Biopython code that builds the backbone (N, CA, C, O; Angstrom):
import numpy as np
from Bio.PDB.StructureBuilder import StructureBuilder

atoms = [
    (1, "MET", "N", (199.291, 115.432, 88.874)),
    (1, "MET", "CA", (199.105, 115.320, 90.385)),
    (1, "MET", "C", (197.529, 114.764, 90.322)),
    (1, "MET", "O", (196.617, 115.301, 89.693)),
    (2, "THR", "N", (197.437, 113.482, 91.178)),
    (2, "THR", "CA", (196.145, 112.824, 91.247)),
    (2, "THR", "C", (195.514, 113.258, 92.419)),
    (2, "THR", "O", (196.291, 113.475, 93.349)),
    (3, "LEU", "N", (194.209, 113.465, 92.660)),
    (3, "LEU", "CA", (193.706, 113.573, 93.896)),
    (3, "LEU", "C", (193.362, 112.409, 94.746)),
    (3, "LEU", "O", (193.007, 111.366, 94.197)),
    (4, "ASN", "N", (193.432, 112.487, 95.955)),
    (4, "ASN", "CA", (193.168, 111.346, 96.841)),
    (4, "ASN", "C", (192.085, 111.854, 97.569)),
    (4, "ASN", "O", (191.694, 113.012, 97.418)),
    (5, "ASP", "N", (191.463, 110.885, 98.521)),
    (5, "ASP", "CA", (190.232, 110.975, 99.223)),
    (5, "ASP", "C", (190.232, 112.184, 100.252)),
    (5, "ASP", "O", (189.179, 112.614, 100.724)),
    (6, "ARG", "N", (191.490, 112.710, 100.574)),
    (6, "ARG", "CA", (191.657, 113.685, 101.467)),
    (6, "ARG", "C", (191.424, 115.108, 100.915)),
    (6, "ARG", "O", (190.933, 116.014, 101.588)),
    (7, "HIS", "N", (191.856, 115.234, 99.516)),
    (7, "HIS", "CA", (191.578, 116.396, 98.886)),
    (7, "HIS", "C", (190.159, 116.519, 98.380)),
    (7, "HIS", "O", (189.653, 117.640, 98.322)),
    (8, "ILE", "N", (189.377, 115.282, 97.954)),
    (8, "ILE", "CA", (188.073, 115.318, 97.474)),
    (8, "ILE", "C", (187.140, 115.675, 98.498)),
    (8, "ILE", "O", (186.276, 116.520, 98.264)),
    (9, "ASN", "N", (187.244, 115.038, 99.757)),
    (9, "ASN", "CA", (186.286, 115.335, 100.892)),
    (9, "ASN", "C", (186.651, 116.448, 101.838)),
    (9, "ASN", "O", (186.190, 116.524, 102.977)),
    (10, "LYS", "N", (187.517, 117.325, 101.306)),
    (10, "LYS", "CA", (188.129, 118.472, 102.200)),
    (10, "LYS", "C", (186.732, 119.472, 102.300)),
    (10, "LYS", "O", (186.492, 119.991, 103.390)),
    (11, "THR", "N", (185.975, 119.684, 101.333)),
    (11, "THR", "CA", (184.828, 120.569, 101.688)),
    (11, "THR", "C", (183.587, 119.824, 102.038)),
    (11, "THR", "O", (182.657, 119.659, 101.248)),
    (12, "SER", "N", (183.617, 119.431, 103.128)),
    (12, "SER", "CA", (182.183, 118.960, 103.784)),
    (12, "SER", "C", (181.385, 119.892, 104.430)),
    (12, "SER", "O", (181.909, 120.416, 105.413)),
    (13, "PHE", "N", (180.162, 120.273, 104.120)),
    (13, "PHE", "CA", (179.308, 121.255, 104.679)),
    (13, "PHE", "C", (178.120, 120.686, 105.230)),
    (13, "PHE", "O", (177.359, 120.048, 104.503)),
    (14, "THR", "N", (177.865, 120.870, 106.559)),
    (14, "THR", "CA", (176.744, 120.320, 107.151)),
    (14, "THR", "C", (175.807, 121.400, 107.433)),
    (14, "THR", "O", (176.160, 122.112, 108.374)),
    (15, "PRO", "N", (174.630, 121.737, 106.831)),
    (15, "PRO", "CA", (173.835, 122.734, 107.156)),
    (15, "PRO", "C", (173.128, 122.682, 108.438)),
    (15, "PRO", "O", (172.659, 121.629, 108.870)),
    (16, "SER", "N", (173.032, 123.935, 109.126)),
    (16, "SER", "CA", (172.446, 123.769, 110.516)),
    (16, "SER", "C", (170.944, 123.758, 110.232)),
    (16, "SER", "O", (170.411, 124.023, 109.155)),
    (17, "PRO", "N", (170.286, 123.371, 111.493)),
    (17, "PRO", "CA", (168.887, 123.164, 111.491)),
    (17, "PRO", "C", (168.209, 124.476, 111.029)),
    (17, "PRO", "O", (167.146, 124.466, 110.409)),
    (18, "ALA", "N", (168.875, 125.609, 111.360)),
    (18, "ALA", "CA", (168.269, 127.095, 110.996)),
    (18, "ALA", "C", (168.198, 127.107, 109.611)),
    (18, "ALA", "O", (167.166, 127.467, 109.044)),
    (19, "HIS", "N", (169.320, 126.702, 108.926)),
    (19, "HIS", "CA", (169.487, 126.862, 107.561)),
    (19, "HIS", "C", (168.630, 125.934, 106.753)),
    (19, "HIS", "O", (168.140, 126.319, 105.691)),
    (20, "THR", "N", (168.414, 124.624, 107.258)),
    (20, "THR", "CA", (167.429, 123.769, 106.701)),
    (20, "THR", "C", (166.047, 124.504, 106.591)),
    (20, "THR", "O", (165.443, 124.651, 105.529)),
    (21, "ALA", "N", (165.640, 124.927, 107.757)),
    (21, "ALA", "CA", (164.301, 125.395, 107.966)),
    (21, "ALA", "C", (164.089, 126.627, 107.007)),
    (21, "ALA", "O", (163.036, 126.794, 106.392)),
    (22, "LEU", "N", (165.146, 127.459, 106.930)),
    (22, "LEU", "CA", (165.078, 128.659, 106.181)),
    (22, "LEU", "C", (164.922, 128.171, 104.457)),
    (22, "LEU", "O", (164.288, 128.851, 103.650)),
    (23, "LYS", "N", (165.507, 127.096, 104.161)),
    (23, "LYS", "CA", (165.555, 126.657, 102.810)),
    (23, "LYS", "C", (164.126, 126.036, 102.591)),
    (23, "LYS", "O", (163.615, 126.115, 101.474)),
    (24, "LYS", "N", (163.535, 125.483, 103.528)),
    (24, "LYS", "CA", (162.248, 124.909, 103.268)),
    (24, "LYS", "C", (161.232, 125.931, 103.390)),
    (24, "LYS", "O", (160.263, 125.738, 102.656)),
    (25, "ALA", "N", (161.182, 127.024, 104.157)),
    (25, "ALA", "CA", (160.344, 128.032, 104.099)),
    (25, "ALA", "C", (160.507, 128.911, 102.713)),
    (25, "ALA", "O", (159.503, 129.377, 102.174)),
    (26, "ALA", "N", (161.570, 129.075, 102.271)),
    (26, "ALA", "CA", (161.871, 129.758, 101.120)),
    (26, "ALA", "C", (161.202, 129.068, 99.899)),
    (26, "ALA", "O", (160.554, 129.671, 99.044)),
    (27, "ARG", "N", (161.450, 127.657, 99.923)),
    (27, "ARG", "CA", (160.710, 126.732, 99.008)),
    (27, "ARG", "C", (159.162, 126.870, 99.078)),
    (27, "ARG", "O", (158.513, 126.942, 98.034)),
    (28, "VAL", "N", (158.567, 126.906, 100.292)),
    (28, "VAL", "CA", (157.274, 126.899, 100.304)),
    (28, "VAL", "C", (156.797, 128.346, 99.838)),
    (28, "VAL", "O", (155.896, 128.422, 99.002)),
    (29, "ILE", "N", (157.297, 129.329, 100.286)),
    (29, "ILE", "CA", (157.035, 130.596, 99.672)),
    (29, "ILE", "C", (156.955, 130.702, 98.344)),
    (29, "ILE", "O", (155.923, 131.133, 97.830)),
    (30, "GLY", "N", (158.078, 130.308, 97.566)),
    (30, "GLY", "CA", (158.319, 130.223, 96.112)),
    (30, "GLY", "C", (157.246, 129.478, 95.503)),
    (30, "GLY", "O", (156.661, 129.942, 94.525)),
    (31, "ILE", "N", (156.914, 128.278, 96.036)),
    (31, "ILE", "CA", (155.671, 127.490, 95.447)),
    (31, "ILE", "C", (154.387, 128.269, 95.684)),
    (31, "ILE", "O", (153.618, 128.188, 94.726)),
    (32, "MET", "N", (153.990, 128.933, 96.604)),
    (32, "MET", "CA", (152.698, 129.631, 96.858)),
    (32, "MET", "C", (152.777, 130.840, 95.962)),
    (32, "MET", "O", (151.725, 131.141, 95.398)),
    (33, "ALA", "N", (153.908, 131.636, 95.714)),
    (33, "ALA", "CA", (153.999, 132.817, 94.793)),
    (33, "ALA", "C", (153.648, 132.192, 93.306)),
    (33, "ALA", "O", (152.904, 132.782, 92.523)),
    (34, "GLY", "N", (154.212, 131.053, 93.041)),
    (34, "GLY", "CA", (154.106, 130.598, 91.767)),
    (34, "GLY", "C", (152.884, 130.160, 91.562)),
    (34, "GLY", "O", (152.419, 130.342, 90.437)),
    (35, "LEU", "N", (152.125, 129.535, 92.495)),
    (35, "LEU", "CA", (150.583, 129.189, 92.378)),
    (35, "LEU", "C", (149.654, 130.463, 92.131)),
    (35, "LEU", "O", (148.727, 130.496, 91.321)),
    (36, "ILE", "N", (150.026, 131.427, 92.900)),
    (36, "ILE", "CA", (149.170, 132.647, 92.780)),
    (36, "ILE", "C", (149.462, 133.274, 91.462)),
    (36, "ILE", "O", (148.540, 133.804, 90.843)),
    (37, "VAL", "N", (150.606, 133.256, 91.009)),
    (37, "VAL", "CA", (150.729, 133.934, 89.704)),
    (37, "VAL", "C", (150.106, 133.118, 88.526)),
    (37, "VAL", "O", (149.597, 133.588, 87.509)),
    (38, "GLY", "N", (150.242, 131.843, 88.854)),
    (38, "GLY", "CA", (149.651, 130.859, 87.758)),
    (38, "GLY", "C", (148.095, 131.208, 87.654)),
    (38, "GLY", "O", (147.530, 131.580, 86.626)),
    (39, "VAL", "N", (147.518, 131.023, 88.883)),
    (39, "VAL", "CA", (145.941, 131.268, 88.948)),
    (39, "VAL", "C", (145.711, 132.639, 88.267)),
    (39, "VAL", "O", (144.842, 132.766, 87.404)),
    (40, "LEU", "N", (146.393, 133.524, 88.611)),
    (40, "LEU", "CA", (146.109, 135.006, 88.090)),
    (40, "LEU", "C", (146.224, 135.044, 86.472)),
    (40, "LEU", "O", (145.368, 135.628, 85.809)),
    (41, "LEU", "N", (147.312, 134.398, 85.885)),
    (41, "LEU", "CA", (147.565, 134.584, 84.601)),
    (41, "LEU", "C", (146.230, 133.590, 84.080)),
    (41, "LEU", "O", (145.520, 134.065, 83.194)),
    (42, "TRP", "N", (145.967, 132.520, 84.506)),
    (42, "TRP", "CA", (144.952, 131.708, 83.974)),
    (42, "TRP", "C", (143.762, 132.355, 83.956)),
    (42, "TRP", "O", (143.060, 132.211, 82.954)),
    (43, "ALA", "N", (143.276, 133.227, 85.096)),
    (43, "ALA", "CA", (142.290, 133.848, 85.119)),
    (43, "ALA", "C", (141.939, 135.127, 84.153)),
    (43, "ALA", "O", (140.867, 135.551, 83.722)),
    (44, "ILE", "N", (143.217, 135.535, 84.006)),
    (44, "ILE", "CA", (143.217, 136.768, 82.880)),
    (44, "ILE", "C", (143.367, 136.301, 81.441)),
    (44, "ILE", "O", (142.812, 136.903, 80.522)),
    (45, "LEU", "N", (144.105, 135.245, 81.255)),
    (45, "LEU", "CA", (144.515, 135.045, 79.829)),
    (45, "LEU", "C", (143.379, 134.068, 79.262)),
    (45, "LEU", "O", (143.106, 134.138, 78.064)),
    (46, "LYS", "N", (142.748, 133.210, 80.041)),
    (46, "LYS", "CA", (141.794, 132.418, 79.590)),
    (46, "LYS", "C", (140.666, 133.105, 78.782)),
    (46, "LYS", "O", (140.402, 132.827, 77.612)),
    (47, "PRO", "N", (140.003, 134.071, 79.568)),
    (47, "PRO", "CA", (138.968, 134.836, 78.649)),
    (47, "PRO", "C", (139.395, 135.606, 77.351)),
    (47, "PRO", "O", (138.652, 135.673, 76.371)),
    (48, "ILE", "N", (140.642, 136.184, 77.406)),
    (48, "ILE", "CA", (141.226, 136.671, 76.281)),
    (48, "ILE", "C", (141.442, 135.835, 75.285)),
    (48, "ILE", "O", (141.300, 136.219, 74.124)),
    (49, "CYS", "N", (141.807, 134.601, 75.577)),
    (49, "CYS", "CA", (142.000, 133.599, 74.489)),
    (49, "CYS", "C", (140.615, 133.137, 73.849)),
    (49, "CYS", "O", (140.484, 132.969, 72.636)),
    (50, "ARG", "N", (139.716, 132.972, 74.669)),
    (50, "ARG", "CA", (138.297, 132.699, 74.358)),
    (50, "ARG", "C", (137.658, 133.788, 73.554)),
    (50, "ARG", "O", (136.725, 133.487, 72.810)),
    (51, "GLY", "N", (138.113, 135.143, 73.642)),
    (51, "GLY", "CA", (137.629, 136.312, 72.938)),
    (51, "GLY", "C", (138.188, 136.178, 71.445)),
    (51, "GLY", "O", (137.595, 136.247, 70.369)),
    (52, "VAL", "N", (139.568, 135.956, 71.759)),
    (52, "VAL", "CA", (140.294, 135.960, 70.443)),
    (52, "VAL", "C", (139.803, 134.937, 69.527)),
    (52, "VAL", "O", (139.767, 135.154, 68.315)),
    (53, "GLY", "N", (139.386, 133.725, 70.090)),
    (53, "GLY", "CA", (138.897, 132.776, 69.180)),
    (53, "GLY", "C", (137.600, 133.090, 68.494)),
    (53, "GLY", "O", (137.366, 132.888, 67.303)),
    (54, "TRP", "N", (136.700, 133.659, 69.470)),
    (54, "TRP", "CA", (135.324, 134.215, 68.837)),
    (54, "TRP", "C", (135.412, 135.166, 67.599)),
    (54, "TRP", "O", (134.696, 135.131, 66.598)),
    (55, "ILE", "N", (136.564, 136.127, 67.910)),
    (55, "ILE", "CA", (136.872, 137.153, 66.840)),
    (55, "ILE", "C", (137.356, 136.427, 65.541)),
    (55, "ILE", "O", (136.890, 136.642, 64.423)),
    (56, "ILE", "N", (138.262, 135.621, 65.809)),
    (56, "ILE", "CA", (138.753, 134.786, 64.494)),
    (56, "ILE", "C", (137.546, 134.015, 63.977)),
    (56, "ILE", "O", (137.333, 134.105, 62.768)),
    (57, "SER", "N", (136.777, 133.317, 64.666)),
    (57, "SER", "CA", (135.481, 132.677, 63.994)),
    (57, "SER", "C", (134.721, 133.722, 63.267)),
    (57, "SER", "O", (134.452, 133.572, 62.075)),
    (58, "ILE", "N", (134.360, 134.785, 63.940)),
    (58, "ILE", "CA", (133.425, 135.857, 63.305)),
    (58, "ILE", "C", (134.029, 136.269, 62.099)),
    (58, "ILE", "O", (133.285, 136.277, 61.118)),
    (59, "LEU", "N", (135.341, 136.655, 61.920)),
    (59, "LEU", "CA", (136.010, 137.137, 60.794)),
    (59, "LEU", "C", (136.242, 136.036, 59.761)),
    (59, "LEU", "O", (136.406, 136.359, 58.585)),
    (60, "THR", "N", (136.265, 134.784, 60.124)),
    (60, "THR", "CA", (136.311, 133.835, 59.137)),
    (60, "THR", "C", (134.964, 133.615, 58.527)),
    (60, "THR", "O", (134.836, 133.330, 57.336)),
    (61, "ALA", "N", (133.925, 133.753, 59.380)),
    (61, "ALA", "CA", (132.660, 133.494, 58.766)),
    (61, "ALA", "C", (132.259, 134.412, 57.842)),
    (61, "ALA", "O", (131.631, 134.103, 56.829)),
    (62, "ALA", "N", (132.702, 135.929, 58.237)),
    (62, "ALA", "CA", (132.394, 137.011, 57.445)),
    (62, "ALA", "C", (133.134, 136.897, 56.185)),
    (62, "ALA", "O", (132.563, 137.162, 55.128)),
    (63, "GLY", "N", (134.328, 136.532, 56.212)),
    (63, "GLY", "CA", (135.070, 136.358, 54.918)),
    (63, "GLY", "C", (134.518, 135.242, 54.112)),
    (63, "GLY", "O", (134.670, 135.393, 52.899)),
    (64, "ILE", "N", (133.883, 134.103, 54.508)),
    (64, "ILE", "CA", (133.504, 133.086, 53.617)),
    (64, "ILE", "C", (132.160, 133.563, 53.086)),
    (64, "ILE", "O", (131.850, 133.298, 51.924)),
    (65, "ILE", "N", (131.277, 134.314, 53.948)),
    (65, "ILE", "CA", (130.171, 135.019, 53.309)),
    (65, "ILE", "C", (130.481, 135.708, 52.287)),
    (65, "ILE", "O", (130.023, 135.374, 51.195)),
    (66, "TYR", "N", (131.229, 136.696, 52.393)),
    (66, "TYR", "CA", (131.672, 137.669, 51.550)),
    (66, "TYR", "C", (132.135, 137.123, 50.164)),
    (66, "TYR", "O", (131.808, 137.630, 49.091)),
    (67, "TRP", "N", (133.005, 135.932, 50.327)),
    (67, "TRP", "CA", (133.640, 135.359, 49.209)),
    (67, "TRP", "C", (132.487, 134.606, 48.437)),
    (67, "TRP", "O", (132.425, 134.619, 47.208)),
    (68, "ILE", "N", (131.599, 133.964, 49.222)),
    (68, "ILE", "CA", (130.343, 133.344, 48.407)),
    (68, "ILE", "C", (129.496, 134.498, 47.667)),
    (68, "ILE", "O", (129.086, 134.320, 46.520)),
    (69, "THR", "N", (129.285, 135.537, 48.286)),
    (69, "THR", "CA", (128.384, 136.546, 47.721)),
    (69, "THR", "C", (129.047, 137.285, 46.522)),
    (69, "THR", "O", (128.358, 137.911, 45.717)),
    (70, "THR", "N", (130.327, 137.203, 46.427)),
    (70, "THR", "CA", (131.057, 137.866, 45.278)),
    (70, "THR", "C", (131.407, 136.840, 44.043)),
    (70, "THR", "O", (131.964, 137.277, 43.036)),
    (71, "LEU", "N", (131.116, 135.696, 44.146)),
    (71, "LEU", "CA", (131.426, 134.618, 43.213)),
    (71, "LEU", "C", (130.683, 135.038, 41.904)),
    (71, "LEU", "O", (130.746, 134.324, 40.903)),
]
sb = StructureBuilder()
sb.init_structure("model")
sb.init_model(0)
sb.init_chain("A")
sb.init_seg("    ")
for serial, (resi, resn, name, xyz) in enumerate(atoms, 1):
    if name == "N":
        sb.init_residue(resn, " ", resi, " ")
    sb.init_atom(name, np.array(xyz, "f"), 0.0, 1.0, " ", f" {name:<3s}", serial, name[0])
structure = sb.get_structure()
């Protein structure tokens, strides 16, 4: 059985203005929440990554110094 235009266009949904406004408000709130979470993660994780970088550099330098002195 083949579908004709009457069967394909049977589900036509037109959102009400309130539904459209609710979707727009939910989208704005979602974007704002994402921005806040992103800024908080950036503010918290950036210093931690810098600290980890310094620790790796210090441990590497200490390892090289130890290796040179024990040759």
